[in-house]
Structure formats: structure tokens, C-alpha cells
N, CA, C and O atoms as a Tripos MOL2 file, in Angstrom:
@<TRIPOS>MOLECULE
protein
  244   243    61     0     0
PROTEIN
NO_CHARGES

@<TRIPOS>ATOM
      1 N          14.9150  -13.1730   -2.0380 N.3       1 MET1
      2 CA         15.8340  -13.7800   -1.1050 C.3       1 MET1
      3 C          15.3470  -13.4890    0.3130 C.2       1 MET1
      4 O          14.9310  -12.3690    0.6080 O.2       1 MET1
      5 N          15.3970  -14.4770    1.1780 N.am      2 LEU2
      6 CA         15.0220  -14.3250    2.5790 C.3       2 LEU2
      7 C          16.2780  -14.0260    3.3850 C.2       2 LEU2
      8 O          17.1960  -14.8450    3.4380 O.2       2 LEU2
      9 N          16.3200  -12.8720    4.0050 N.am      3 LEU3
     10 CA         17.5190  -12.4700    4.7250 C.3       3 LEU3
     11 C          17.5270  -13.0020    6.1510 C.2       3 LEU3
     12 O          16.4950  -13.0770    6.8160 O.2       3 LEU3
     13 N          18.7030  -13.3640    6.5910 N.am      4 ARG4
     14 CA         18.8910  -13.8720    7.9450 C.3       4 ARG4
     15 C          18.9910  -12.6860    8.8980 C.2       4 ARG4
     16 O          19.6610  -11.6970    8.5980 O.2       4 ARG4
     17 N          18.3350  -12.7830   10.0300 N.am      5 ALA5
     18 CA         18.4160  -11.7480   11.0500 C.3       5 ALA5
     19 C          18.8090  -12.3800   12.3770 C.2       5 ALA5
     20 O          18.4010  -13.5000   12.6840 O.2       5 ALA5
     21 N          19.5860  -11.6750   13.1470 N.am      6 GLU6
     22 CA         20.0220  -12.1340   14.4670 C.3       6 GLU6
     23 C          19.0870  -11.5190   15.5140 C.2       6 GLU6
     24 O          19.1390  -10.3090   15.7320 O.2       6 GLU6
     25 N          18.2390  -12.3130   16.1620 N.am      7 PRO7
     26 CA         17.2620  -11.7550   17.1060 C.3       7 PRO7
     27 C          17.8780  -10.8740   18.1900 C.2       7 PRO7
     28 O          17.2910   -9.8590   18.5630 O.2       7 PRO7
     29 N          19.0370  -11.2420   18.6940 N.am      8 SER8
     30 CA         19.6340  -10.4590   19.7730 C.3       8 SER8
     31 C          20.0200   -9.0540   19.3280 C.2       8 SER8
     32 O          20.1250   -8.1570   20.1640 O.2       8 SER8
     33 N          20.2330   -8.8440   18.0340 N.am      9 ASP9
     34 CA         20.5810   -7.5150   17.5290 C.3       9 ASP9
     35 C          19.4230   -6.5370   17.6810 C.2       9 ASP9
     36 O          19.6460   -5.3300   17.7680 O.2       9 ASP9
     37 N          18.2140   -7.0290   17.7140 N.am     10 PHE10
     38 CA         17.0330   -6.1730   17.7450 C.3      10 PHE10
     39 C          16.3580   -6.1260   19.1100 C.2      10 PHE10
     40 O          15.4330   -5.3360   19.3020 O.2      10 PHE10
     41 N          16.7880   -6.9410   20.0540 N.am     11 LEU11
     42 CA         16.1050   -7.0810   21.3330 C.3      11 LEU11
     43 C          15.9470   -5.7590   22.0810 C.2      11 LEU11
     44 O          14.8640   -5.4740   22.5920 O.2      11 LEU11
     45 N          16.9900   -4.9540   22.1560 N.am     12 ALA12
     46 CA         16.9320   -3.7000   22.9080 C.3      12 ALA12
     47 C          15.8750   -2.7470   22.3400 C.2      12 ALA12
     48 O          15.2410   -2.0100   23.0940 O.2      12 ALA12
     49 N          15.6870   -2.7580   21.0390 N.am     13 ALA13
     50 CA         14.7390   -1.8410   20.4010 C.3      13 ALA13
     51 C          13.2890   -2.3130   20.5120 C.2      13 ALA13
     52 O          12.3780   -1.5730   20.1400 O.2      13 ALA13
     53 N          13.0590   -3.5030   21.0050 N.am     14 LEU14
     54 CA         11.7060   -4.0470   21.0640 C.3      14 LEU14
     55 C          10.9030   -3.5670   22.2690 C.2      14 LEU14
     56 O           9.6860   -3.7510   22.3060 O.2      14 LEU14
     57 N          11.5580   -2.9560   23.2540 N.am     15 ALA15
     58 CA         10.8870   -2.4720   24.4720 C.3      15 ALA15
     59 C          10.0210   -3.5730   25.0880 C.2      15 ALA15
     60 O           8.8480   -3.3480   25.3870 O.2      15 ALA15
     61 N          10.5880   -4.7380   25.2730 N.am     16 ALA16
     62 CA          9.8370   -5.9000   25.7550 C.3      16 ALA16
     63 C           9.4120   -5.7790   27.2070 C.2      16 ALA16
     64 O           8.3610   -6.3000   27.5790 O.2      16 ALA16
     65 N          10.1850   -5.1200   28.0260 N.am     17 GLU17
     66 CA          9.8900   -5.0530   29.4640 C.3      17 GLU17
     67 C           8.5300   -4.4520   29.7940 C.2      17 GLU17
     68 O           7.7950   -5.0430   30.5850 O.2      17 GLU17
     69 N           8.1590   -3.3000   29.2250 N.am     18 PRO18
     70 CA          6.8820   -2.6920   29.6380 C.3      18 PRO18
     71 C           5.6380   -3.3170   29.0090 C.2      18 PRO18
     72 O           4.5210   -2.9150   29.3350 O.2      18 PRO18
     73 N           5.8060   -4.2770   28.1280 N.am     19 ARG19
     74 CA          4.6420   -4.8420   27.4340 C.3      19 ARG19
     75 C           4.0330   -5.9860   28.2370 C.2      19 ARG19
     76 O           4.7330   -6.7130   28.9410 O.2      19 ARG19
     77 N           2.7370   -6.1260   28.1170 N.am     20 SER20
     78 CA          1.9890   -7.1650   28.8180 C.3      20 SER20
     79 C           2.1700   -8.5130   28.1230 C.2      20 SER20
     80 O           2.0440   -8.6110   26.9030 O.2      20 SER20
     81 N           2.4660   -9.5480   28.9060 N.am     21 ILE21
     82 CA          2.6140  -10.8910   28.3410 C.3      21 ILE21
     83 C           1.2840  -11.3540   27.7470 C.2      21 ILE21
     84 O           1.2680  -12.0280   26.7170 O.2      21 ILE21
     85 N           0.1720  -10.9990   28.3850 N.am     22 ASP22
     86 CA         -1.1420  -11.3900   27.8420 C.3      22 ASP22
     87 C          -1.3880  -10.7370   26.4860 C.2      22 ASP22
     88 O          -1.8940  -11.3830   25.5690 O.2      22 ASP22
     89 N          -1.0330   -9.4600   26.3550 N.am     23 ASP23
     90 CA         -1.1860   -8.7780   25.0640 C.3      23 ASP23
     91 C          -0.3270   -9.4370   23.9960 C.2      23 ASP23
     92 O          -0.7610   -9.6060   22.8560 O.2      23 ASP23
     93 N           0.8900   -9.8060   24.3680 N.am     24 GLU24
     94 CA          1.7980  -10.4490   23.4150 C.3      24 GLU24
     95 C           1.2600  -11.8040   22.9720 C.2      24 GLU24
     96 O           1.3080  -12.1290   21.7860 O.2      24 GLU24
     97 N           0.7520  -12.5930   23.9060 N.am     25 LEU25
     98 CA          0.1980  -13.9100   23.5690 C.3      25 LEU25
     99 C          -1.0570  -13.7720   22.7110 C.2      25 LEU25
    100 O          -1.2640  -14.5540   21.7830 O.2      25 LEU25
    101 N          -1.8910  -12.7860   23.0150 N.am     26 ASN26
    102 CA         -3.0810  -12.5390   22.1940 C.3      26 ASN26
    103 C          -2.6870  -12.1550   20.7740 C.2      26 ASN26
    104 O          -3.3190  -12.5960   19.8140 O.2      26 ASN26
    105 N          -1.6590  -11.3470   20.6360 N.am     27 LEU27
    106 CA         -1.1750  -10.9620   19.3100 C.3      27 LEU27
    107 C          -0.6650  -12.1830   18.5380 C.2      27 LEU27
    108 O          -0.9870  -12.3550   17.3620 O.2      27 LEU27
    109 N           0.1180  -13.0170   19.1910 N.am     28 ILE28
    110 CA          0.6360  -14.2290   18.5410 C.3      28 ILE28
    111 C          -0.5130  -15.1260   18.0920 C.2      28 ILE28
    112 O          -0.4950  -15.6390   16.9730 O.2      28 ILE28
    113 N          -1.5020  -15.3190   18.9450 N.am     29 ASN29
    114 CA         -2.6490  -16.1620   18.5820 C.3      29 ASN29
    115 C          -3.4220  -15.5720   17.4010 C.2      29 ASN29
    116 O          -3.8690  -16.3050   16.5180 O.2      29 ASN29
    117 N          -3.5710  -14.2730   17.3890 N.am     30 SER30
    118 CA         -4.2720  -13.6170   16.2810 C.3      30 SER30
    119 C          -3.5130  -13.7950   14.9710 C.2      30 SER30
    120 O          -4.1120  -14.0970   13.9380 O.2      30 SER30
    121 N          -2.2100  -13.6100   15.0130 N.am     31 ILE31
    122 CA         -1.3870  -13.7760   13.8050 C.3      31 ILE31
    123 C          -1.4360  -15.2240   13.3300 C.2      31 ILE31
    124 O          -1.5090  -15.4790   12.1270 O.2      31 ILE31
    125 N          -1.3970  -16.1680   14.2560 N.am     32 ARG32
    126 CA         -1.4960  -17.5880   13.8760 C.3      32 ARG32
    127 C          -2.8050  -17.8810   13.1610 C.2      32 ARG32
    128 O          -2.8160  -18.5550   12.1310 O.2      32 ARG32
    129 N          -3.9170  -17.3720   13.7080 N.am     33 ARG33
    130 CA         -5.2130  -17.5890   13.0600 C.3      33 ARG33
    131 C          -5.2380  -16.9670   11.6680 C.2      33 ARG33
    132 O          -5.7220  -17.5720   10.7120 O.2      33 ARG33
    133 N          -4.7150  -15.7610   11.5720 N.am     34 HIS34
    134 CA         -4.6820  -15.0590   10.2900 C.3      34 HIS34
    135 C          -3.8460  -15.8310    9.2630 C.2      34 HIS34
    136 O          -4.2830  -16.0310    8.1300 O.2      34 HIS34
    137 N          -2.6540  -16.2610    9.6570 N.am     35 MET35
    138 CA         -1.7720  -16.9840    8.7420 C.3      35 MET35
    139 C          -2.3250  -18.3650    8.4040 C.2      35 MET35
    140 O          -2.1210  -18.8550    7.2930 O.2      35 MET35
    141 N          -3.0190  -18.9970    9.3450 N.am     36 THR36
    142 CA         -3.6180  -20.3070    9.0660 C.3      36 THR36
    143 C          -4.6060  -20.2090    7.9200 C.2      36 THR36
    144 O          -4.6220  -21.0680    7.0380 O.2      36 THR36
    145 N          -5.4330  -19.1670    7.9220 N.am     37 CYS37
    146 CA         -6.3930  -18.9790    6.8260 C.3      37 CYS37
    147 C          -5.6680  -18.8100    5.4920 C.2      37 CYS37
    148 O          -6.0590  -19.3880    4.4780 O.2      37 CYS37
    149 N          -4.6160  -18.0160    5.5130 N.am     38 ILE38
    150 CA         -3.8490  -17.7770    4.2810 C.3      38 ILE38
    151 C          -3.1980  -19.0670    3.8010 C.2      38 ILE38
    152 O          -3.3120  -19.4220    2.6280 O.2      38 ILE38
    153 N          -2.5180  -19.7660    4.6970 N.am     39 LEU39
    154 CA         -1.7940  -20.9840    4.3070 C.3      39 LEU39
    155 C          -2.7420  -22.1010    3.8740 C.2      39 LEU39
    156 O          -2.4310  -22.8550    2.9510 O.2      39 LEU39
    157 N          -3.8860  -22.2110    4.5280 N.am     40 MET40
    158 CA         -4.8440  -23.2570    4.1570 C.3      40 MET40
    159 C          -5.4640  -22.9990    2.7890 C.2      40 MET40
    160 O          -5.9710  -23.9230    2.1520 O.2      40 MET40
    161 N          -5.4250  -21.7490    2.3350 N.am     41 SER41
    162 CA         -6.0100  -21.4290    1.0280 C.3      41 SER41
    163 C          -5.0500  -21.7220   -0.1230 C.2      41 SER41
    164 O          -5.4570  -21.6970   -1.2850 O.2      41 SER41
    165 N          -3.7900  -21.9980    0.1820 N.am     42 LEU42
    166 CA         -2.8070  -22.2530   -0.8760 C.3      42 LEU42
    167 C          -3.0220  -23.6110   -1.5280 C.2      42 LEU42
    168 O          -3.3820  -24.5840   -0.8660 O.2      42 LEU42
    169 N          -2.8000  -23.6590   -2.8160 N.am     43 SER43
    170 CA         -2.8150  -24.9440   -3.5080 C.3      43 SER43
    171 C          -1.5420  -25.7090   -3.1160 C.2      43 SER43
    172 O          -0.5800  -25.1170   -2.6250 O.2      43 SER43
    173 N          -1.5480  -27.0060   -3.3350 N.am     44 LEU44
    174 CA         -0.3730  -27.8180   -3.0330 C.3      44 LEU44
    175 C           0.8410  -27.2900   -3.7980 C.2      44 LEU44
    176 O           1.9410  -27.2130   -3.2500 O.2      44 LEU44
    177 N           0.6380  -26.9290   -5.0550 N.am     45 GLU45
    178 CA          1.7320  -26.4260   -5.8810 C.3      45 GLU45
    179 C           2.3460  -25.1630   -5.2730 C.2      45 GLU45
    180 O           3.5680  -25.0310   -5.2040 O.2      45 GLU45
    181 N           1.5000  -24.2510   -4.8410 N.am     46 LYS46
    182 CA          2.0060  -23.0070   -4.2500 C.3      46 LYS46
    183 C           2.6770  -23.2530   -2.9050 C.2      46 LYS46
    184 O           3.6610  -22.5920   -2.5740 O.2      46 LYS46
    185 N           2.1620  -24.1880   -2.1360 N.am     47 SER47
    186 CA          2.7570  -24.4500   -0.8200 C.3      47 SER47
    187 C           4.1120  -25.1520   -0.9210 C.2      47 SER47
    188 O           4.8650  -25.1950    0.0520 O.2      47 SER47
    189 N           4.4140  -25.6930   -2.0760 N.am     48 GLU48
    190 CA          5.7000  -26.3700   -2.2620 C.3      48 GLU48
    191 C           6.7430  -25.4890   -2.9480 C.2      48 GLU48
    192 O           7.8430  -25.9510   -3.2510 O.2      48 GLU48
    193 N           6.4040  -24.2250   -3.1920 N.am     49 ARG49
    194 CA          7.3750  -23.3140   -3.8050 C.3      49 ARG49
    195 C           8.5940  -23.1790   -2.9040 C.2      49 ARG49
    196 O           8.4960  -23.3420   -1.6880 O.2      49 ARG49
    197 N           9.7240  -22.8850   -3.4930 N.am     50 ILE50
    198 CA         10.9820  -22.8030   -2.7590 C.3      50 ILE50
    199 C          11.4630  -21.3590   -2.7290 C.2      50 ILE50
    200 O          11.4910  -20.6760   -3.7520 O.2      50 ILE50
    201 N          11.8450  -20.9000   -1.5180 N.am     51 GLY51
    202 CA         12.4870  -19.6020   -1.3510 C.3      51 GLY51
    203 C          13.9610  -19.8330   -1.0410 C.2      51 GLY51
    204 O          14.3440  -20.9060   -0.5750 O.2      51 GLY51
    205 N          14.7710  -18.8380   -1.2980 N.am     52 ILE52
    206 CA         16.2110  -18.9630   -1.0340 C.3      52 ILE52
    207 C          16.5610  -18.1180    0.1880 C.2      52 ILE52
    208 O          16.4830  -16.8900    0.1390 O.2      52 ILE52
    209 N          16.9430  -18.7680    1.2720 N.am     53 HIS53
    210 CA         17.3600  -18.0970    2.5010 C.3      53 HIS53
    211 C          18.8200  -17.7050    2.3690 C.2      53 HIS53
    212 O          19.6210  -18.4650    1.8230 O.2      53 HIS53
    213 N          19.1770  -16.5190    2.8650 N.am     54 SER54
    214 CA         20.5450  -16.0100    2.6920 C.3      54 SER54
    215 C          21.5940  -16.8860    3.3950 C.2      54 SER54
    216 O          22.7460  -16.9180    2.9640 O.2      54 SER54
    217 N          21.2200  -17.5880    4.4540 N.am     55 LYS55
    218 CA         22.1800  -18.4460    5.1440 C.3      55 LYS55
    219 C          21.9120  -19.9250    4.9000 C.2      55 LYS55
    220 O          22.8420  -20.6970    4.6690 O.2      55 LYS55
    221 N          20.6370  -20.3220    4.9510 N.am     56 ASP56
    222 CA         20.2770  -21.7330    4.9020 C.3      56 ASP56
    223 C          19.9600  -22.2770    3.5250 C.2      56 ASP56
    224 O          19.7110  -23.4730    3.3730 O.2      56 ASP56
    225 N          19.9640  -21.4050    2.5090 N.am     57 GLY57
    226 CA         19.7070  -21.8560    1.1400 C.3      57 GLY57
    227 C          18.2370  -22.1140    0.8780 C.2      57 GLY57
    228 O          17.3810  -21.4600    1.4730 O.2      57 GLY57
    229 N          17.9210  -23.0780   -0.0230 N.am     58 PRO58
    230 CA         16.5380  -23.3310   -0.4170 C.3      58 PRO58
    231 C          15.6630  -23.8170    0.7460 C.2      58 PRO58
    232 O          16.0560  -24.7040    1.5040 O.2      58 PRO58
    233 N          14.4730  -23.2190    0.8720 N.am     59 LEU59
    234 CA         13.5140  -23.6030    1.9220 C.3      59 LEU59
    235 C          12.1110  -23.6070    1.3620 C.2      59 LEU59
    236 O          11.7780  -22.8020    0.4920 O.2      59 LEU59
    237 N          11.2880  -24.5140    1.8600 N.am     60 THR60
    238 CA          9.8540  -24.5100    1.5550 C.3      60 THR60
    239 C           9.1190  -24.1130    2.8230 C.2      60 THR60
    240 O           9.7280  -23.9410    3.8790 O.2      60 THR60
    241 N           7.7960  -23.9680    2.7110 N.am     61 LEU61
    242 CA          7.0150  -23.6720    3.9110 C.3      61 LEU61
    243 C           7.1080  -24.8270    4.8780 C.2      61 LEU61
    244 O           6.5170  -24.7780    5.9570 O.2      61 LEU61
@<TRIPOS>BOND
     1     1     2 1
     2     2     3 1
     3     3     4 2
     4     3     5 am
     5     5     6 1
     6     6     7 1
     7     7     8 2
     8     7     9 am
     9     9    10 1
    10    10    11 1
    11    11    12 2
    12    11    13 am
    13    13    14 1
    14    14    15 1
    15    15    16 2
    16    15    17 am
    17    17    18 1
    18    18    19 1
    19    19    20 2
    20    19    21 am
    21    21    22 1
    22    22    23 1
    23    23    24 2
    24    23    25 am
    25    25    26 1
    26    26    27 1
    27    27    28 2
    28    27    29 am
    29    29    30 1
    30    30    31 1
    31    31    32 2
    32    31    33 am
    33    33    34 1
    34    34    35 1
    35    35    36 2
    36    35    37 am
    37    37    38 1
    38    38    39 1
    39    39    40 2
    40    39    41 am
    41    41    42 1
    42    42    43 1
    43    43    44 2
    44    43    45 am
    45    45    46 1
    46    46    47 1
    47    47    48 2
    48    47    49 am
    49    49    50 1
    50    50    51 1
    51    51    52 2
    52    51    53 am
    53    53    54 1
    54    54    55 1
    55    55    56 2
    56    55    57 am
    57    57    58 1
    58    58    59 1
    59    59    60 2
    60    59    61 am
    61    61    62 1
    62    62    63 1
    63    63    64 2
    64    63    65 am
    65    65    66 1
    66    66    67 1
    67    67    68 2
    68    67    69 am
    69    69    70 1
    70    70    71 1
    71    71    72 2
    72    71    73 am
    73    73    74 1
    74    74    75 1
    75    75    76 2
    76    75    77 am
    77    77    78 1
    78    78    79 1
    79    79    80 2
    80    79    81 am
    81    81    82 1
    82    82    83 1
    83    83    84 2
    84    83    85 am
    85    85    86 1
    86    86    87 1
    87    87    88 2
    88    87    89 am
    89    89    90 1
    90    90    91 1
    91    91    92 2
    92    91    93 am
    93    93    94 1
    94    94    95 1
    95    95    96 2
    96    95    97 am
    97    97    98 1
    98    98    99 1
    99    99   100 2
   100    99   101 am
   101   101   102 1
   102   102   103 1
   103   103   104 2
   104   103   105 am
   105   105   106 1
   106   106   107 1
   107   107   108 2
   108   107   109 am
   109   109   110 1
   110   110   111 1
   111   111   112 2
   112   111   113 am
   113   113   114 1
   114   114   115 1
   115   115   116 2
   116   115   117 am
   117   117   118 1
   118   118   119 1
   119   119   120 2
   120   119   121 am
   121   121   122 1
   122   122   123 1
   123   123   124 2
   124   123   125 am
   125   125   126 1
   126   126   127 1
   127   127   128 2
   128   127   129 am
   129   129   130 1
   130   130   131 1
   131   131   132 2
   132   131   133 am
   133   133   134 1
   134   134   135 1
   135   135   136 2
   136   135   137 am
   137   137   138 1
   138   138   139 1
   139   139   140 2
   140   139   141 am
   141   141   142 1
   142   142   143 1
   143   143   144 2
   144   143   145 am
   145   145   146 1
   146   146   147 1
   147   147   148 2
   148   147   149 am
   149   149   150 1
   150   150   151 1
   151   151   152 2
   152   151   153 am
   153   153   154 1
   154   154   155 1
   155   155   156 2
   156   155   157 am
   157   157   158 1
   158   158   159 1
   159   159   160 2
   160   159   161 am
   161   161   162 1
   162   162   163 1
   163   163   164 2
   164   163   165 am
   165   165   166 1
   166   166   167 1
   167   167   168 2
   168   167   169 am
   169   169   170 1
   170   170   171 1
   171   171   172 2
   172   171   173 am
   173   173   174 1
   174   174   175 1
   175   175   176 2
   176   175   177 am
   177   177   178 1
   178   178   179 1
   179   179   180 2
   180   179   181 am
   181   181   182 1
   182   182   183 1
   183   183   184 2
   184   183   185 am
   185   185   186 1
   186   186   187 1
   187   187   188 2
   188   187   189 am
   189   189   190 1
   190   190   191 1
   191   191   192 2
   192   191   193 am
   193   193   194 1
   194   194   195 1
   195   195   196 2
   196   195   197 am
   197   197   198 1
   198   198   199 1
   199   199   200 2
   200   199   201 am
   201   201   202 1
   202   202   203 1
   203   203   204 2
   204   203   205 am
   205   205   206 1
   206   206   207 1
   207   207   208 2
   208   207   209 am
   209   209   210 1
   210   210   211 1
   211   211   212 2
   212   211   213 am
   213   213   214 1
   214   214   215 1
   215   215   216 2
   216   215   217 am
   217   217   218 1
   218   218   219 1
   219   219   220 2
   220   219   221 am
   221   221   222 1
   222   222   223 1
   223   223   224 2
   224   223   225 am
   225   225   226 1
   226   226   227 1
   227   227   228 2
   228   227   229 am
   229   229   230 1
   230   230   231 1
   231   231   232 2
   232   231   233 am
   233   233   234 1
   234   234   235 1
   235   235   236 2
   236   235   237 am
   237   237   238 1
   238   238   239 1
   239   239   240 2
   240   239   241 am
   241   241   242 1
   242   242   243 1
   243   243   244 2
@<TRIPOS>SUBSTRUCTURE
     1 MET1         2 RESIDUE 1 A MET
     2 LEU2         6 RESIDUE 1 A LEU
     3 LEU3        10 RESIDUE 1 A LEU
     4 ARG4        14 RESIDUE 1 A ARG
     5 ALA5        18 RESIDUE 1 A ALA
     6 GLU6        22 RESIDUE 1 A GLU
     7 PRO7        26 RESIDUE 1 A PRO
     8 SER8        30 RESIDUE 1 A SER
     9 ASP9        34 RESIDUE 1 A ASP
    10 PHE10       38 RESIDUE 1 A PHE
    11 LEU11       42 RESIDUE 1 A LEU
    12 ALA12       46 RESIDUE 1 A ALA
    13 ALA13       50 RESIDUE 1 A ALA
    14 LEU14       54 RESIDUE 1 A LEU
    15 ALA15       58 RESIDUE 1 A ALA
    16 ALA16       62 RESIDUE 1 A ALA
    17 GLU17       66 RESIDUE 1 A GLU
    18 PRO18       70 RESIDUE 1 A PRO
    19 ARG19       74 RESIDUE 1 A ARG
    20 SER20       78 RESIDUE 1 A SER
    21 ILE21       82 RESIDUE 1 A ILE
    22 ASP22       86 RESIDUE 1 A ASP
    23 ASP23       90 RESIDUE 1 A ASP
    24 GLU24       94 RESIDUE 1 A GLU
    25 LEU25       98 RESIDUE 1 A LEU
    26 ASN26      102 RESIDUE 1 A ASN
    27 LEU27      106 RESIDUE 1 A LEU
    28 ILE28      110 RESIDUE 1 A ILE
    29 ASN29      114 RESIDUE 1 A ASN
    30 SER30      118 RESIDUE 1 A SER
    31 ILE31      122 RESIDUE 1 A ILE
    32 ARG32      126 RESIDUE 1 A ARG
    33 ARG33      130 RESIDUE 1 A ARG
    34 HIS34      134 RESIDUE 1 A HIS
    35 MET35      138 RESIDUE 1 A MET
    36 THR36      142 RESIDUE 1 A THR
    37 CYS37      146 RESIDUE 1 A CYS
    38 ILE38      150 RESIDUE 1 A ILE
    39 LEU39      154 RESIDUE 1 A LEU
    40 MET40      158 RESIDUE 1 A MET
    41 SER41      162 RESIDUE 1 A SER
    42 LEU42      166 RESIDUE 1 A LEU
    43 SER43      170 RESIDUE 1 A SER
    44 LEU44      174 RESIDUE 1 A LEU
    45 GLU45      178 RESIDUE 1 A GLU
    46 LYS46      182 RESIDUE 1 A LYS
    47 SER47      186 RESIDUE 1 A SER
    48 GLU48      190 RESIDUE 1 A GLU
    49 ARG49      194 RESIDUE 1 A ARG
    50 ILE50      198 RESIDUE 1 A ILE
    51 GLY51      202 RESIDUE 1 A GLY
    52 ILE52      206 RESIDUE 1 A ILE
    53 HIS53      210 RESIDUE 1 A HIS
    54 SER54      214 RESIDUE 1 A SER
    55 LYS55      218 RESIDUE 1 A LYS
    56 ASP56      222 RESIDUE 1 A ASP
    57 GLY57      226 RESIDUE 1 A GLY
    58 PRO58      230 RESIDUE 1 A PRO
    59 LEU59      234 RESIDUE 1 A LEU
    60 THR60      238 RESIDUE 1 A THR
    61 LEU61      242 RESIDUE 1 A LEU
């Protein structure tokens, strides 16, 4: 089951103020590249699998 999280509940603990925006953007780009390789390797059957979100119900990628 995929649990729903409220972003504002965690904002204070993220210590966003002292972090560099460039570092954050570089991290996001790196994660995107990493996930792209993983997602592109999936077969059509696997990419169409359904997960159950705790609030929104059935979801695919």
C-alpha cells in the first residue's frame, strides 16, 4: 500500500533554509537520471502494474 503524506507536516524537519538551491537541483537531476534508467528497463507488463494508494486508490506509473 502506498501511504499518503502531507508535505507541510515534514517541512520544518527538512532544514531547507541553509541548503543550496544548486545542490538541491543537482540532486533532483541525478535522481531523475537514475530513475529513468530503472523505468526504461521495465517491460510493458511491469510498467502497467497497479499499486493501491491509501487515499487515491489504484494507481499505475
